[in-house]
DSSP file (Angstrom, degrees, kcal/mol; ACC not computed):
  #  RESIDUE AA STRUCTURE BP1 BP2  ACC     N-H-->O    O-->H-N    N-H-->O    O-->H-N    TCO  KAPPA ALPHA  PHI   PSI    X-CA   Y-CA   Z-CA
    1    1 A M              0   0    0      0, 0.0     2,-0.2     0, 0.0    44,-0.0   0.000 360.0 360.0 360.0 140.2   27.4  -48.4   29.0
    2    2 A S        -     0   0    0     39,-0.1     2,-0.3     1,-0.1    80,-0.3  -0.527 360.0-123.0 -80.0 143.4   25.1  -45.7   27.6
    3    3 A R  E     -a   82   0A   0     78,-3.3    80,-2.4    -2,-0.2     2,-0.5  -0.617  14.9-160.0 -91.0 142.0   26.7  -42.6   26.1
    4    4 A V  E     -a   83   0A   0     -2,-0.3     2,-0.6    78,-0.2    80,-0.2  -0.966   9.0-166.9-120.0 111.4   26.1  -39.0   27.1
    5    5 A L  E     -a   84   0A   0     78,-2.8    80,-3.3    -2,-0.5     2,-0.5  -0.884   6.3-158.4-100.1 119.5   27.1  -36.5   24.4
    6    6 A R  E     -a   85   0A   0     -2,-0.6    80,-0.1    78,-0.2    78,-0.0  -0.867   8.1-142.1-101.6 126.1   27.3  -33.0   25.7
    7    7 A R    >>  -     0   0    0     78,-2.1     4,-1.6    -2,-0.5     3,-0.7  -0.449  27.6-109.9 -77.1 157.2   27.0  -30.1   23.1
    8    8 A P  H 3> S+     0   0    0      0, 0.0     4,-2.2     0, 0.0     5,-0.2   0.863 120.4  57.8 -56.1 -36.2   29.1  -27.0   23.6
    9    9 A A  H 3> S+     0   0    0      1,-0.2     4,-2.5     2,-0.2    79,-0.2   0.850 102.5  55.5 -63.2 -32.8   26.0  -25.0   24.5
   10   10 A T  H <> S+     0   0    0     -3,-0.7     4,-2.7    75,-0.3    -1,-0.2   0.931 106.8  48.5 -64.1 -46.1   25.4  -27.5   27.4
   11   11 A V  H  X S+     0   0    0     -4,-1.6     4,-2.3     1,-0.2    -2,-0.2   0.924 112.3  49.0 -61.6 -44.4   28.8  -26.9   28.8
   12   12 A R  H  X S+     0   0    0     -4,-2.2     4,-2.5     1,-0.2    -1,-0.2   0.914 110.7  51.3 -60.9 -42.7   28.3  -23.1   28.6
   13   13 A D  H  X S+     0   0    0     -4,-2.5     4,-2.8     1,-0.2     5,-0.2   0.941 110.2  48.6 -59.0 -47.9   24.9  -23.5   30.3
   14   14 A L  H  X S+     0   0    0     -4,-2.7     4,-2.6     1,-0.2     5,-0.2   0.898 111.6  48.9 -62.4 -41.8   26.4  -25.5   33.2
   15   15 A V  H  X S+     0   0    0     -4,-2.3     4,-2.3     2,-0.2    -1,-0.2   0.939 113.6  46.8 -62.8 -46.9   29.2  -23.1   33.8
   16   16 A R  H  X S+     0   0    0     -4,-2.5     4,-2.2     2,-0.2    -2,-0.2   0.933 115.1  45.2 -61.1 -47.4   26.8  -20.1   33.8
   17   17 A I  H  X S+     0   0    0     -4,-2.8     4,-2.7     1,-0.2     5,-0.2   0.932 112.9  49.7 -65.0 -46.0   24.3  -21.8   36.1
   18   18 A A  H  X S+     0   0    0     -4,-2.6     4,-2.6    -5,-0.2    -1,-0.2   0.899 111.0  50.1 -61.8 -40.4   27.0  -23.1   38.5
   19   19 A R  H  X S+     0   0    0     -4,-2.3     4,-1.2    -5,-0.2    -1,-0.2   0.911 111.1  50.0 -62.1 -41.7   28.6  -19.6   38.7
   20   20 A H  H  < S+     0   0    0     -4,-2.2     4,-0.5    -5,-0.2     3,-0.4   0.935 114.5  42.7 -62.7 -47.2   25.2  -18.1   39.4
   21   21 A I  H >X S+     0   0    0     -4,-2.7     4,-2.4     1,-0.2     3,-1.4   0.887 107.9  61.4 -65.8 -39.2   24.4  -20.6   42.2
   22   22 A K  H 3< S+     0   0    0     -4,-2.6     4,-0.2     1,-0.3    -1,-0.2   0.776  88.4  71.1 -62.2 -27.8   27.9  -20.3   43.6
   23   23 A R  T 3< S+     0   0    0     -4,-1.2    -1,-0.3    -3,-0.4    -2,-0.2   0.849 115.6  24.2 -57.1 -33.0   27.4  -16.6   44.3
   24   24 A D  T <4 S+     0   0    0     -3,-1.4     2,-0.3    -4,-0.5    -2,-0.2   0.759 140.6   9.4-100.0 -32.6   25.1  -17.6   47.1
   25   25 A N     X  -     0   0    0     -4,-2.4     4,-1.7     1,-0.1    -1,-0.2  -0.792  50.3-167.5-159.4 104.9   26.2  -21.1   48.0
   26   26 A E  H  > S+     0   0    0     -2,-0.3     4,-1.9    -4,-0.2     5,-0.2   0.882  94.1  52.3 -63.2 -40.1   29.3  -22.9   46.8
   27   27 A E  H  > S+     0   0    0      1,-0.2     4,-2.5     2,-0.2    -1,-0.2   0.888 107.2  52.8 -64.4 -38.4   28.1  -26.3   48.0
   28   28 A A  H  > S+     0   0    0      2,-0.2     4,-2.5     1,-0.2    -1,-0.2   0.876 106.1  54.3 -64.8 -36.4   24.8  -25.9   46.2
   29   29 A A  H  X S+     0   0    0     -4,-1.7     4,-2.1     2,-0.2    -1,-0.2   0.920 110.0  46.4 -63.0 -43.0   26.7  -25.2   43.0
   30   30 A E  H  X S+     0   0    0     -4,-1.9     4,-2.3     2,-0.2    -2,-0.2   0.908 111.7  50.9 -65.4 -41.7   28.7  -28.4   43.4
   31   31 A R  H  X S+     0   0    0     -4,-2.5     4,-2.7     1,-0.2    -2,-0.2   0.887 108.0  54.4 -61.6 -38.4   25.5  -30.3   44.2
   32   32 A F  H  X S+     0   0    0     -4,-2.5     4,-2.5     2,-0.2    -2,-0.2   0.943 109.0  46.6 -60.6 -48.2   23.9  -28.9   41.1
   33   33 A L  H  X S+     0   0    0     -4,-2.1     4,-1.9     1,-0.2    -2,-0.2   0.896 113.9  48.3 -63.4 -39.8   26.8  -30.1   38.8
   34   34 A E  H  X S+     0   0    0     -4,-2.3     4,-2.3     1,-0.2    -1,-0.2   0.901 111.4  51.1 -64.3 -40.7   26.6  -33.6   40.5
   35   35 A A  H  X S+     0   0    0     -4,-2.7     4,-2.5     2,-0.2    32,-0.4   0.877 108.0  51.7 -66.2 -38.0   22.9  -33.7   40.0
   36   36 A T  H  X S+     0   0    0     -4,-2.5     4,-3.0     2,-0.2    -1,-0.2   0.930 110.2  48.9 -65.4 -42.5   23.1  -32.7   36.3
   37   37 A E  H  X S+     0   0    0     -4,-1.9     4,-2.3     2,-0.2    -2,-0.2   0.925 112.3  48.1 -61.8 -43.6   25.6  -35.5   35.7
   38   38 A A  H  X S+     0   0    0     -4,-2.3     4,-2.1     1,-0.2    -1,-0.2   0.903 112.8  49.1 -62.2 -40.6   23.4  -38.0   37.5
   39   39 A T  H  X S+     0   0    0     -4,-2.5     4,-2.5     2,-0.2    -2,-0.2   0.920 109.1  52.2 -65.4 -44.0   20.4  -36.8   35.5
   40   40 A F  H  X S+     0   0    0     -4,-3.0     4,-2.2     1,-0.2    -2,-0.2   0.926 111.9  46.0 -57.2 -45.4   22.3  -37.1   32.2
   41   41 A H  H  X S+     0   0    0     -4,-2.3     4,-1.6     2,-0.2    -1,-0.2   0.862 110.4  52.9 -69.8 -34.8   23.3  -40.7   33.0
   42   42 A R  H  X S+     0   0    0     -4,-2.1     4,-1.8    -5,-0.2    -1,-0.2   0.920 111.4  47.1 -63.5 -42.3   19.8  -41.6   34.1
   43   43 A L  H  < S+     0   0    0     -4,-2.5    -2,-0.2     1,-0.2     6,-0.2   0.867 107.1  57.1 -67.2 -35.9   18.5  -40.3   30.8
   44   44 A A  H  < S+     0   0    0     -4,-2.2    -1,-0.2     1,-0.2    -2,-0.2   0.870 110.8  43.7 -62.7 -35.6   21.2  -42.1   28.8
   45   45 A I  H  < S+     0   0    0     -4,-1.6    -1,-0.2     1,-0.3    -2,-0.2   0.837 131.5  23.3 -76.1 -34.4   19.9  -45.4   30.4
   46   46 A N  S >< S+     0   0    0     -4,-1.8     3,-1.9    -5,-0.2    -1,-0.3  -0.651  70.3 172.9-133.5  75.9   16.3  -44.5   29.8
   47   47 A P  T 3  S+     0   0    0      0, 0.0     3,-0.4     0, 0.0    -1,-0.1   0.654  75.8  59.9 -65.1 -17.3   16.1  -41.9   27.0
   48   48 A T  T 3  S+     0   0    0      1,-0.2    -5,-0.1    -5,-0.0    -2,-0.0   0.378  77.1  96.7 -91.1   7.3   12.3  -42.0   26.8
   49   49 A L  S <  S+     0   0    0     -3,-1.9    -1,-0.2    -6,-0.2    -6,-0.1   0.902  72.3  70.2 -60.4 -44.0   11.9  -40.8   30.4
   50   50 A G  S    S-     0   0    0     -3,-0.4    14,-0.2    -4,-0.2    25,-0.0  -0.204  91.5-101.4 -75.0 166.0   11.5  -37.1   29.5
   51   51 A R  E     -B   63   0A   0     12,-1.9    12,-1.9     1,-0.1    -1,-0.1  -0.653  38.7-103.6 -89.3 144.6    8.5  -35.6   27.8
   52   52 A P  E     -B   62   0A   0      0, 0.0     2,-0.4     0, 0.0    10,-0.3  -0.383  35.5-157.1 -63.3 140.3    8.5  -34.8   24.1
   53   53 A R        -     0   0    0      8,-3.1     2,-0.6     5,-0.1     8,-0.4  -0.925   6.4-147.4-119.4 146.6    9.0  -31.1   23.3
   54   54 A H        +     0   0    0     -2,-0.4     2,-0.4     6,-0.1     8,-0.0  -0.845  32.4 152.1-122.1  95.0    7.9  -29.4   20.1
   55   55 A F    >   -     0   0    0     -2,-0.6     3,-2.0     3,-0.5     6,-0.2  -0.946  52.4 -96.0-120.8 143.1   10.1  -26.6   19.1
   56   56 A Q  T 3  S+     0   0    0     -2,-0.4    -2,-0.0     1,-0.3    -1,-0.0  -0.301 109.8   8.8 -55.9 136.2   10.7  -25.4   15.5
   57   57 A R  T 3  S+     0   0    0      1,-0.1    -1,-0.3    -3,-0.0    -3,-0.0   0.611 110.5  93.1  66.2  15.6   13.8  -26.9   14.0
   58   58 A K    X   +     0   0    0     -3,-2.0     3,-1.4     3,-0.1    -3,-0.5  -0.383  53.5 175.6-132.4  57.8   14.2  -29.3   17.0
   59   59 A P  T 3   +     0   0    0      0, 0.0    -5,-0.1     0, 0.0    -3,-0.0  -0.350  69.1  20.1 -64.6 143.6   12.5  -32.5   16.1
   60   60 A G  T 3  S+     0   0    0      1,-0.3     2,-0.2    -7,-0.2    -6,-0.1   0.500  85.8 150.4  80.9   4.4   12.9  -35.3   18.6
   61   61 A L    <   -     0   0    0     -3,-1.4    -8,-3.1    -8,-0.4     2,-0.3  -0.466  19.9-179.0 -73.9 140.7   13.7  -33.0   21.5
   62   62 A R  E     -BC  52  76A   0     14,-2.8    14,-2.4   -10,-0.3     2,-0.3  -0.875  10.9-148.4-131.4 164.1   12.7  -34.1   25.0
   63   63 A S  E     +BC  51  75A   0    -12,-1.9   -12,-1.9    -2,-0.3     2,-0.3  -0.975  13.9 174.8-138.1 155.0   13.1  -32.6   28.5
   64   64 A W  E     - C   0  74A   0     10,-1.6    10,-3.4    -2,-0.3     2,-0.1  -0.980  33.6-105.9-154.2 145.6   13.5  -33.7   32.0
   65   65 A Q  E     - C   0  73A   0     -2,-0.3     2,-0.5     8,-0.2     8,-0.2  -0.428  34.7-109.7 -74.9 147.3   14.1  -32.0   35.3
   66   66 A V  E >   - C   0  69A   0      6,-2.4     3,-2.3     3,-0.6     6,-0.3  -0.674  44.7-107.5 -74.3 123.5   17.5  -32.0   37.0
   67   67 A Q  T 3  S+     0   0    0     -2,-0.5   -28,-0.1   -32,-0.4   -29,-0.1  -0.321 102.6   7.1 -57.9 122.7   17.0  -34.2   40.1
   68   68 A G  T 3  S+     0   0    0     -2,-0.1    -1,-0.3   -33,-0.0     3,-0.1   0.268 126.3  66.4  87.5 -11.1   17.0  -32.0   43.2
   69   69 A F  E X   +C   66   0A   0     -3,-2.3     3,-2.6     3,-0.1    -3,-0.6  -0.503  61.3 168.3-135.5  61.9   17.0  -28.8   41.1
   70   70 A E  E 3   +     0   0A   0      1,-0.3    -3,-0.1    -5,-0.2    -1,-0.1   0.596  67.4  69.1 -63.5 -14.5   13.5  -29.1   39.5
   71   71 A N  E 3  S+     0   0A   0     -6,-0.1    20,-3.7    -5,-0.1     2,-0.4   0.647  90.5  76.9 -75.2 -13.1   13.5  -25.5   38.2
   72   72 A Y  E <   - D   0  90A   0     -3,-2.6    -6,-2.4    18,-0.3     2,-0.4  -0.836  69.9-158.0-102.6 135.3   16.3  -26.5   35.7
   73   73 A L  E     -CD  65  89A   0     16,-3.4    16,-2.3    -2,-0.4     2,-0.6  -0.900  10.1-144.2-116.4 138.8   15.4  -28.6   32.7
   74   74 A V  E     -CD  64  88A   0    -10,-3.4   -10,-1.6    -2,-0.4     2,-0.5  -0.891  14.1-159.2 -97.8 124.9   17.7  -30.8   30.6
   75   75 A F  E     +CD  63  87A   0     12,-2.9    11,-2.5    -2,-0.6    12,-1.6  -0.928  28.4 152.8-105.9 126.3   16.8  -30.7   26.9
   76   76 A Y  E     -CD  62  85A   0    -14,-2.4   -14,-2.8    -2,-0.5     9,-0.2  -0.928  39.9-131.9-149.2 165.1   18.1  -33.7   25.0
   77   77 A K  E     - D   0  84A   0      7,-2.2     7,-2.8    -2,-0.3   -16,-0.1  -0.991  31.8-117.9-122.3 134.2   17.7  -36.0   22.0
   78   78 A P  E     - D   0  83A   0      0, 0.0     5,-0.3     0, 0.0   -34,-0.1  -0.442  29.2-163.0 -65.6 142.7   17.7  -39.8   22.4
   79   79 A L  E >   - D   0  82A   0      3,-3.2     3,-1.3   -76,-0.1   -76,-0.0  -0.824  35.3-105.4-117.8 161.8   20.5  -41.6   20.5
   80   80 A P  T 3  S+     0   0    0      0, 0.0     3,-0.1     0, 0.0    -1,-0.0   0.815 122.9  27.7 -57.0 -28.6   20.7  -45.3   19.6
   81   81 A D  T 3  S-     0   0    0    -79,-0.0   -78,-3.3   -78,-0.0     2,-0.3   0.090 136.3 -44.4-122.5  23.6   23.3  -45.7   22.4
   82   82 A G  E <  S-aD   3  79A   0     -3,-1.3    -3,-3.2   -80,-0.3     2,-0.3  -0.965  78.8 -51.0 156.4-136.3   22.4  -42.9   24.8
   83   83 A V  E     -aD   4  78A   0    -80,-2.4   -78,-2.8    -2,-0.3     2,-0.6  -0.975  24.4-138.6-141.5 153.7   21.5  -39.3   24.7
   84   84 A E  E     -aD   5  77A   0     -7,-2.8    -7,-2.2    -2,-0.3     2,-0.7  -0.967  24.3-145.6-109.5 114.1   22.7  -36.0   23.2
   85   85 A I  E     +aD   6  76A   0    -80,-3.3   -78,-2.1    -2,-0.6   -75,-0.3  -0.723  22.1 175.5 -84.8 116.4   22.3  -33.2   25.8
   86   86 A K  E     -     0   0A   0    -11,-2.5     2,-0.3    -2,-0.7   -10,-0.2   0.913  58.1 -14.7 -87.8 -49.2   21.4  -30.0   23.9
   87   87 A R  E     - D   0  75A   0    -12,-1.6   -12,-2.9   -78,-0.1     2,-0.4  -0.974  42.6-147.2-152.0 159.4   20.9  -27.5   26.7
   88   88 A V  E     + D   0  74A   0     -2,-0.3     2,-0.3   -79,-0.2   -14,-0.2  -0.970  37.4 166.7-129.9 117.8   20.3  -27.1   30.5
   89   89 A L  E     - D   0  73A   0    -16,-2.3   -16,-3.4    -2,-0.4     2,-0.3  -0.936  42.3-105.1-136.0 151.6   18.0  -24.1   31.2
   90   90 A H  E >   - D   0  72A   0     -2,-0.3     3,-1.8   -18,-0.2   -18,-0.3  -0.605  34.0-129.2 -72.1 135.5   16.0  -22.6   34.0
   91   91 A G  T 3  S+     0   0    0    -20,-3.7     4,-0.2    -2,-0.3    -1,-0.1   0.666 103.2  63.6 -63.6 -18.5   12.3  -23.3   33.3
   92   92 A A  T 3  S+     0   0    0    -21,-0.3    -1,-0.3     2,-0.1   -20,-0.1   0.560  85.5  95.9 -83.8  -7.8   11.3  -19.6   33.8
   93   93 A R  S <  S-     0   0    0     -3,-1.8     2,-1.9     1,-0.1     3,-0.2  -0.272  98.1 -88.8 -76.6 168.4   13.4  -18.5   30.8
   94   94 A D     >  +     0   0    0      1,-0.2     4,-2.4     2,-0.1     5,-0.2  -0.581  52.0 177.9 -77.7  84.0   12.0  -18.0   27.3
   95   95 A L  H  > S+     0   0    0     -2,-1.9     4,-2.6    -4,-0.2     5,-0.2   0.877  73.1  55.2 -61.7 -41.9   12.6  -21.6   26.3
   96   96 A R  H  > S+     0   0    0      1,-0.2     4,-1.4     2,-0.2    -1,-0.2   0.930 111.9  44.0 -59.3 -45.4   11.1  -21.2   22.8
   97   97 A R  H  > S+     0   0    0      1,-0.2     4,-1.5     2,-0.2     3,-0.2   0.932 116.2  46.7 -65.0 -45.6   13.4  -18.3   22.0
   98   98 A L  H  < S+     0   0    0     -4,-2.4    -2,-0.2     1,-0.2    -1,-0.2   0.836 117.6  41.9 -67.6 -32.8   16.5  -20.0   23.4
   99   99 A L  H  < S+     0   0    0     -4,-2.6    -1,-0.2    -5,-0.2    -2,-0.2   0.632 119.4  40.4 -92.1 -14.2   15.9  -23.4   21.8
  100  100 A T  H  < S+     0   0    0     -4,-1.4    -2,-0.2    -5,-0.2    -3,-0.2   0.571  83.1 108.9-112.3 -10.8   14.8  -22.2   18.3
  101  101 A R     <  -     0   0    0     -4,-1.5     2,-0.8    -5,-0.2     5,-0.0  -0.379  69.6-125.5 -67.0 147.1   17.2  -19.3   17.6
  102  102 A K        +     0   0    0     -2,-0.0    -1,-0.1     3,-0.0    -2,-0.1  -0.836  48.4 147.2 -98.3 110.3   19.7  -20.1   15.0
  103  103 A S    >   -     0   0    0     -2,-0.8     3,-1.1     1,-0.1     4,-0.4  -0.995  50.6-137.6-144.3 134.2   23.2  -19.4   16.3
  104  104 A P  G >  S+     0   0    0      0, 0.0     3,-0.6     0, 0.0    -1,-0.1   0.785 106.4  58.8 -63.6 -23.6   26.5  -21.1   15.6
  105  105 A R  G 3  S+     0   0    0      1,-0.2    -3,-0.0     2,-0.1     0, 0.0   0.744 100.2  56.1 -74.7 -23.2   27.2  -21.0   19.4
  106  106 A S  G <         0   0    0     -3,-1.1    -1,-0.2     1,-0.2   -97,-0.1   0.439 360.0 360.0 -92.6   1.7   24.1  -23.0   20.3
  107  107 A R    <         0   0    0     -3,-0.6    -1,-0.2    -4,-0.4    -2,-0.1   0.469 360.0 360.0 -81.1 360.0   24.8  -26.0   18.1
């Protein structure tokens, strides 16, 4: 079985996004969390599925849309036995700033 390693920033992202969605629709928030898990496992099985991204200090980073929630992107790195999920972010955010800032909380 392929491994999915979630970084602490990923967990924080998922909590924030689900809370935001839940304000309008609790069922949609649950569907979002289920969709992210399905997306993570799909990427773990096929880590080259996403497109390469080029951000300073983030070599090897790739991205893929959350199935059914295409405005949200999963940023990850392939591992020999799966994927390391770095972040889950809305595509309209300042991705370069969020992915390249140096913060002990984002590791």
